[in-house]
ZADO-1210 file (C-alpha; in nm, 4 decimals, padded with zeros to 6 digits):
<atoms>
<atom x="-23.0833" y="11.2652" z="00.8709" code="MET" pos="1"/>
<atom x="-22.7875" y="11.2485" z="00.6378" code="HIS" pos="2"/>
<atom x="-22.8778" y="11.3424" z="00.2832" code="CYS" pos="3"/>
<atom x="-22.6971" y="11.2407" z="-00.0325" code="GLN" pos="4"/>
<atom x="-22.9228" y="11.4202" z="-00.2795" code="ALA" pos="5"/>
<atom x="-22.6624" y="11.4113" z="-00.5562" code="SER" pos="6"/>
<atom x="-22.7171" y="11.0337" z="-00.5884" code="TYR" pos="7"/>
<atom x="-23.0789" y="11.0612" z="-00.7012" code="CYS" pos="8"/>
<atom x="-23.2776" y="11.2386" z="-00.9661" code="GLN" pos="9"/>
<atom x="-23.3511" y="11.5691" z="-00.7991" code="VAL" pos="10"/>
<atom x="-23.6531" y="11.6106" z="-01.0254" code="GLN" pos="11"/>
<atom x="-23.8054" y="11.3040" z="-00.8556" code="ASP" pos="12"/>
<atom x="-23.8135" y="11.4820" z="-00.5205" code="LEU" pos="13"/>
<atom x="-24.1298" y="11.6839" z="-00.4669" code="ASP" pos="14"/>
<atom x="-24.1732" y="11.9839" z="-00.2382" code="THR" pos="15"/>
<atom x="-24.2613" y="11.7718" z="00.0645" code="LEU" pos="16"/>
<atom x="-23.9532" y="11.5483" z="00.0133" code="ASP" pos="17"/>
<atom x="-23.7353" y="11.8581" z="-00.0071" code="ARG" pos="18"/>
<atom x="-23.8931" y="12.0230" z="00.2974" code="ARG" pos="19"/>
<atom x="-23.8473" y="11.7000" z="00.4936" code="LEU" pos="20"/>
<atom x="-23.4791" y="11.6802" z="00.3963" code="ILE" pos="21"/>
<atom x="-23.4100" y="12.0502" z="00.4527" code="ASP" pos="22"/>
<atom x="-23.5987" y="12.0808" z="00.7813" code="SER" pos="23"/>
<atom x="-23.4792" y="11.7692" z="00.9592" code="TYR" pos="24"/>
<atom x="-23.1125" y="11.7219" z="00.8848" code="GLN" pos="25"/>
<atom x="-23.0919" y="11.8823" z="01.2259" code="ARG" pos="26"/>
<atom x="-23.3537" y="11.9194" z="01.4977" code="GLY" pos="27"/>
<atom x="-23.5465" y="11.5935" z="01.4674" code="LEU" pos="28"/>
<atom x="-23.7899" y="11.6205" z="01.7615" code="PRO" pos="29"/>
<atom x="-23.7003" y="11.4235" z="02.0722" code="VAL" pos="30"/>
<atom x="-24.0362" y="11.2891" z="02.1849" code="CYS" pos="31"/>
<atom x="-24.2416" y="10.9707" z="02.1934" code="THR" pos="32"/>
<atom x="-24.3628" y="11.0149" z="01.8339" code="ARG" pos="33"/>
<atom x="-24.1039" y="11.2258" z="01.6494" code="PRO" pos="34"/>
<atom x="-24.2474" y="11.1522" z="01.3043" code="PHE" pos="35"/>
<atom x="-24.5908" y="11.2669" z="01.4198" code="HIS" pos="36"/>
<atom x="-24.4361" y="11.5961" z="01.5363" code="ALA" pos="37"/>
<atom x="-24.2562" y="11.6320" z="01.2013" code="VAL" pos="38"/>
<atom x="-24.5798" y="11.5590" z="01.0160" code="ALA" pos="39"/>
<atom x="-24.7690" y="11.8260" z="01.2095" code="GLU" pos="40"/>
<atom x="-24.5025" y="12.0845" z="01.1273" code="ARG" pos="41"/>
<atom x="-24.5055" y="11.9897" z="00.7583" code="LEU" pos="42"/>
<atom x="-24.8845" y="11.9647" z="00.7306" code="GLY" pos="43"/>
<atom x="-24.9047" y="11.5955" z="00.6474" code="THR" pos="44"/>
<atom x="-24.9613" y="11.2635" z="00.8254" code="SER" pos="45"/>
<atom x="-24.7227" y="11.0604" z="01.0362" code="GLU" pos="46"/>
<atom x="-24.7698" y="10.7639" z="00.8002" code="ALA" pos="47"/>
<atom x="-24.6760" y="10.9855" z="00.5032" code="GLU" pos="48"/>
<atom x="-24.3572" y="11.1067" z="00.6746" code="VAL" pos="49"/>
<atom x="-24.2531" y="10.7512" z="00.7618" code="ILE" pos="50"/>
<atom x="-24.3358" y="10.6270" z="00.4107" code="SER" pos="51"/>
<atom x="-24.1335" y="10.9050" z="00.2494" code="ARG" pos="52"/>
<atom x="-23.8359" y="10.8527" z="00.4788" code="LEU" pos="53"/>
<atom x="-23.8378" y="10.4796" z="00.4010" code="GLU" pos="54"/>
<atom x="-23.8578" y="10.5520" z="00.0259" code="ARG" pos="55"/>
<atom x="-23.5835" y="10.8159" z="00.0382" code="LEU" pos="56"/>
<atom x="-23.3604" y="10.5807" z="00.2338" code="GLN" pos="57"/>
<atom x="-23.4290" y="10.2902" z="-00.0056" code="ALA" pos="58"/>
<atom x="-23.3433" y="10.5176" z="-00.3005" code="GLN" pos="59"/>
<atom x="-23.0139" y="10.6172" z="-00.1387" code="GLY" pos="60"/>
<atom x="-23.1184" y="10.9798" z="-00.0953" code="VAL" pos="61"/>
<atom x="-23.0862" y="10.9426" z="00.2820" code="LEU" pos="62"/>
<atom x="-22.8150" y="10.7280" z="00.4323" code="SER" pos="63"/>
<atom x="-22.9504" y="10.7387" z="00.7867" code="ARG" pos="64"/>
<atom x="-23.2533" y="10.8589" z="00.9812" code="VAL" pos="65"/>
<atom x="-23.2002" y="10.9059" z="01.3531" code="GLY" pos="66"/>
<atom x="-23.0621" y="11.1317" z="01.6195" code="PRO" pos="67"/>
<atom x="-22.7062" y="11.2523" z="01.6527" code="VAL" pos="68"/>
<atom x="-22.6140" y="11.3112" z="02.0131" code="PHE" pos="69"/>
<atom x="-22.3214" y="11.3535" z="02.2464" code="ASP" pos="70"/>
<atom x="-22.2442" y="10.9900" z="02.3206" code="HIS" pos="71"/>
<atom x="-22.0590" y="11.0823" z="02.6414" code="ALA" pos="72"/>
<atom x="-22.3904" y="11.1957" z="02.7892" code="ARG" pos="73"/>
<atom x="-22.5717" y="10.8796" z="02.6876" code="ALA" pos="74"/>
<atom x="-22.3406" y="10.6115" z="02.8253" code="GLY" pos="75"/>
<atom x="-22.0121" y="10.4687" z="02.7062" code="ALA" pos="76"/>
<atom x="-21.8710" y="10.4128" z="02.3606" code="SER" pos="77"/>
<atom x="-21.5476" y="10.3660" z="02.1732" code="LEU" pos="78"/>
<atom x="-21.4011" y="10.3063" z="01.8326" code="LEU" pos="79"/>
<atom x="-21.2801" y="09.9505" z="01.7887" code="ALA" pos="80"/>
<atom x="-21.1046" y="09.7550" z="01.5165" code="ALA" pos="81"/>
<atom x="-21.0242" y="09.3961" z="01.4277" code="VAL" pos="82"/>
<atom x="-20.7792" y="09.2342" z="01.1894" code="ALA" pos="83"/>
<atom x="-20.9504" y="08.9552" z="00.9981" code="VAL" pos="84"/>
<atom x="-20.8659" y="08.7550" z="00.6863" code="PRO" pos="85"/>
<atom x="-20.9693" y="08.9630" z="00.3850" code="GLU" pos="86"/>
<atom x="-21.1534" y="08.6694" z="00.2275" code="ALA" pos="87"/>
<atom x="-21.3695" y="08.6377" z="00.5423" code="GLU" pos="88"/>
<atom x="-21.4212" y="09.0095" z="00.6047" code="ARG" pos="89"/>
<atom x="-21.7909" y="09.0132" z="00.5115" code="ASP" pos="90"/>
<atom x="-21.8675" y="08.7187" z="00.7391" code="ALA" pos="91"/>
<atom x="-21.6873" y="08.8888" z="01.0275" code="PHE" pos="92"/>
<atom x="-21.8723" y="09.2142" z="00.9517" code="ALA" pos="93"/>
<atom x="-22.2050" y="09.0326" z="00.9835" code="GLU" pos="94"/>
<atom x="-22.1048" y="08.8969" z="01.3254" code="LEU" pos="95"/>
<atom x="-21.9971" y="09.2444" z="01.4365" code="ILE" pos="96"/>
<atom x="-22.3204" y="09.4025" z="01.3086" code="ASN" pos="97"/>
<atom x="-22.5233" y="09.1505" z="01.5090" code="ALA" pos="98"/>
<atom x="-22.3556" y="09.2485" z="01.8368" code="ALA" pos="99"/>
<atom x="-22.5523" y="09.4783" z="02.0681" code="PRO" pos="100"/>
<atom x="-22.4530" y="09.8437" z="02.0539" code="GLY" pos="101"/>
<atom x="-22.2574" y="09.8290" z="01.7273" code="VAL" pos="102"/>
<atom x="-22.2859" y="10.1015" z="01.4661" code="ASN" pos="103"/>
<atom x="-22.0622" y="10.2602" z="01.2026" code="HIS" pos="104"/>
<atom x="-21.9050" y="09.9294" z="01.0976" code="ASN" pos="105"/>
<atom x="-21.6844" y="09.9826" z="00.7936" code="TYR" pos="106"/>
<atom x="-21.3954" y="09.8253" z="00.6055" code="ALA" pos="107"/>
<atom x="-21.0553" y="09.9929" z="00.5881" code="ARG" pos="108"/>
<atom x="-20.7381" y="09.9268" z="00.3954" code="GLU" pos="109"/>
<atom x="-20.5191" y="09.8515" z="00.6947" code="HIS" pos="110"/>
<atom x="-20.3987" y="09.5523" z="00.8943" code="ASP" pos="111"/>
<atom x="-20.6989" y="09.6251" z="01.1146" code="TYR" pos="112"/>
<atom x="-20.9467" y="09.6034" z="00.8300" code="ASN" pos="113"/>
<atom x="-21.2843" y="09.6271" z="01.0100" code="LEU" pos="114"/>
<atom x="-21.3595" y="09.9305" z="01.2260" code="TRP" pos="115"/>
<atom x="-21.6753" y="09.9949" z="01.4259" code="PHE" pos="116"/>
<atom x="-21.8208" y="10.1993" z="01.7073" code="VAL" pos="117"/>
<atom x="-21.9711" y="10.0166" z="02.0019" code="MET" pos="118"/>
<atom x="-22.1941" y="10.1782" z="02.2631" code="THR" pos="119"/>
<atom x="-22.3360" y="10.0657" z="02.5963" code="ALA" pos="120"/>
<atom x="-22.5157" y="10.2181" z="02.8944" code="PRO" pos="121"/>
<atom x="-22.1912" y="10.2285" z="03.0968" code="ASP" pos="122"/>
<atom x="-21.8221" y="10.1278" z="03.0901" code="GLU" pos="123"/>
<atom x="-21.8632" y="09.7829" z="03.2542" code="PRO" pos="124"/>
<atom x="-22.1350" y="09.6881" z="03.0035" code="GLU" pos="125"/>
<atom x="-21.9234" y="09.8193" z="02.7159" code="LEU" pos="126"/>
<atom x="-21.6304" y="09.6046" z="02.8253" code="GLU" pos="127"/>
<atom x="-21.8581" y="09.3012" z="02.8674" code="ALA" pos="128"/>
<atom x="-21.9934" y="09.3508" z="02.5136" code="ARG" pos="129"/>
<atom x="-21.6420" y="09.3826" z="02.3706" code="LEU" pos="130"/>
<atom x="-21.5247" y="09.0700" z="02.5526" code="GLU" pos="131"/>
<atom x="-21.8280" y="08.8730" z="02.4281" code="ALA" pos="132"/>
<atom x="-21.7607" y="08.9911" z="02.0738" code="LEU" pos="133"/>
<atom x="-21.3933" y="08.8883" z="02.0985" code="GLU" pos="134"/>
<atom x="-21.5021" y="08.5387" z="02.2007" code="ILE" pos="135"/>
<atom x="-21.7555" y="08.5208" z="01.9161" code="ARG" pos="136"/>
<atom x="-21.5036" y="08.6447" z="01.6585" code="LEU" pos="137"/>
<atom x="-21.2022" y="08.4514" z="01.7871" code="GLY" pos="138"/>
<atom x="-20.9778" y="08.7544" z="01.7298" code="VAL" pos="139"/>
<atom x="-20.8731" y="09.0354" z="01.9629" code="PRO" pos="140"/>
<atom x="-21.0584" y="09.3668" z="01.9453" code="VAL" pos="141"/>
<atom x="-20.8391" y="09.6759" z="01.9411" code="LEU" pos="142"/>
<atom x="-20.9979" y="09.9338" z="02.1729" code="ARG" pos="143"/>
<atom x="-20.9536" y="10.2982" z="02.0723" code="LEU" pos="144"/>
<atom x="-21.1258" y="10.5170" z="02.3322" code="PRO" pos="145"/>
<atom x="-21.1867" y="10.8787" z="02.2428" code="MET" pos="146"/>
<atom x="-20.9263" y="11.1091" z="02.3957" code="LEU" pos="147"/>
<atom x="-21.0640" y="11.4319" z="02.2541" code="GLU" pos="148"/>
<atom x="-21.4095" y="11.4999" z="02.1143" code="GLY" pos="149"/>
<atom x="-21.4808" y="11.6883" z="01.7946" code="PHE" pos="150"/>
<atom x="-21.8158" y="11.8190" z="01.6783" code="HIS" pos="151"/>
<atom x="-21.8726" y="11.7653" z="01.3090" code="ILE" pos="152"/>
<atom x="-22.1742" y="11.9410" z="01.1616" code="ASP" pos="153"/>
<atom x="-22.3435" y="11.6749" z="00.9542" code="LEU" pos="154"/>
<atom x="-22.6086" y="11.8932" z="00.7942" code="SER" pos="155"/>
<atom x="-22.5689" y="12.0461" z="00.4543" code="PHE" pos="156"/>
<atom x="-22.7676" y="12.3094" z="00.2670" code="PRO" pos="157"/>
<atom x="-22.9086" y="12.1489" z="-00.0450" code="ILE" pos="158"/>
<atom x="-22.8804" y="12.3735" z="-00.3540" code="PRO" pos="159"/>
<atom x="-23.1982" y="12.2350" z="-00.5160" code="TRP" pos="160"/>
<atom x="-23.2060" y="12.4799" z="-00.8097" code="ALA" pos="161"/>
<atom x="-22.8411" y="12.4185" z="-00.8892" code="GLU" pos="162"/>
<atom x="-22.8885" y="12.0404" z="-00.8765" code="LEU" pos="163"/>
<atom x="-23.1856" y="12.0597" z="-01.1141" code="GLU" pos="164"/>
<atom x="-22.9649" y="12.2229" z="-01.3787" code="ARG" pos="165"/>
<atom x="-22.7072" y="11.9435" z="-01.3760" code="THR" pos="166"/>
</atoms>
């Protein structure tokens, strides 16, 4: 989970919200029912965990709930970009978001103004998805395969007491 606690009223987060955020920025269980496993560890119900995660995400406290994994072990992926008319950028973004395997779609101030990550089970499927997207968009997709991997730690200690004073 990625937490953006500074964007909410910290006082609105109770102990269970805070434990959920602190405990599962890293180490979300990999199992059939991960939220059930989280609930057992936190002493609550699976429905309560899911409800709280949905609420925290809707409030903007959490930007994402899901695993972070080494994509090279899970199939094929690459960073891609397209150059589209600025006035039509949102419409193109919707088409990109609807394509299978797309995540991390974002606008940039560049000639290539929409960037996204696409994943697939293997390289041939990745290429087929990119080709299908090019046809749907009517513009070429710039393919930027990863040459060197970097691990970025996406978990952050939340200074709850300090945030309550601000």
